[in-house]
C-alpha angles and dihedrals in degrees: 000000000000123000101185102085115099098186130267121358100181144327120227121200140169128252139178102222126036090201099052088041093053092045091051097052099037101035107027098032095028095225121149120250098231098179139019110191138127137268104273091216095041111025093183085076127069121240105206126188128200128187147107122325098293101021093256110199107262093039104066127106112182132189144201102208105199105188113252092351115177113256114259123246112240120228145108126331096047147089097264104185134014118209129206128201120240134169122279110266097027104099094088091054090045093048089054093046093049094044090049089053092051099254114169131213093042116171144128136233142152125242123186089345093306119119115232137192112208122203142151132246125225093281096041092272110168113233136165134199111213123200107233124184103198106035104138097187119119113238132220102257099172092082098078097270119110126235088251093067106013118131111258096196138282118336097186148321124237117217118197111212137172091213115022098180101091094039089050090050089051093051088051090051088050091056104270124132126213102238108167146003130211119178104300094348124097122190125215122188130187112211121229122001118082128341096251085087109132134095121182118196119200117195115214139165109283113272109147116229119230114216118237137120108337094028126120107240095192145342122228130209122207130238124174101240149348093276092057090045092055089050088052094048093049091051094047091052093046088055093053105265121137103235127186122232117266111281125203107229093178091241100045137359116247143199123188134202133161116250116225093256093057104262119131109237126198131189112208134185123238088225138122097006135205098292095073095100102022133031120254095257094059101036108149098013102105131045105255118196130198111248093253090059101039091102085065094061099106093048097043093049087056098042106037114089109259116245131182 
């Protein structure tokens, strides 16, 4: 069993409008845009990152906004809902805020004793806010949401799978423990590390998801550094997984592999972080381009949809 995984690093999804996506996360949810760059594999599309003040691993939601992309079809084989941690007693205020801002899919439930507010993003993305009593992470409070209710970072991610067995076994190999079960949902938790340390797997009849706007593209797990990442990569390969070489993403190094249930997993380093090319006070302000796309700056600044 591995012991290098800290919990979640980031979650990356698809969107249909950079402007609507940016407004939702910075205005409605009050997160900070910590990086405005482009998709390394398709530089004509933004890659936007939202999180706390510095983009701490375990707080960062990222998006590839493909203009006018068709909405995805929900189903099995995907991350179906992403959950954020908020202070106890804040859900009523959040429900009022999101209703006033026109959010759809609003509803409340309780899972494993935790109160959740469910809601949709601009492309039908499924989210939840989970009341958490002991989350010690410092929130970003310059986005119009007070400290008493501001998002602390990720709480968990929900995977919707037709067969949870093999992915559950993989999570246990990655250091997660099965801690509870409620109806068709099994909870996994990794001890230590960061506080974005929960994965829920919901077993459903097989109805394969089709990716599009509002779909999660991949889910990334955190390791401290490149040495720990190489240990994880070697162990995953030895256990039969097809893992990519290490890829430099400027703000972290990444490896990718497909989990048995169909979800694309990434293992990302906590180093070097988002302030390598702009200081903390100005994170997310300017368009930052990876070196291989630097020659496209003039074109991209004319063709990418302007966002504040």
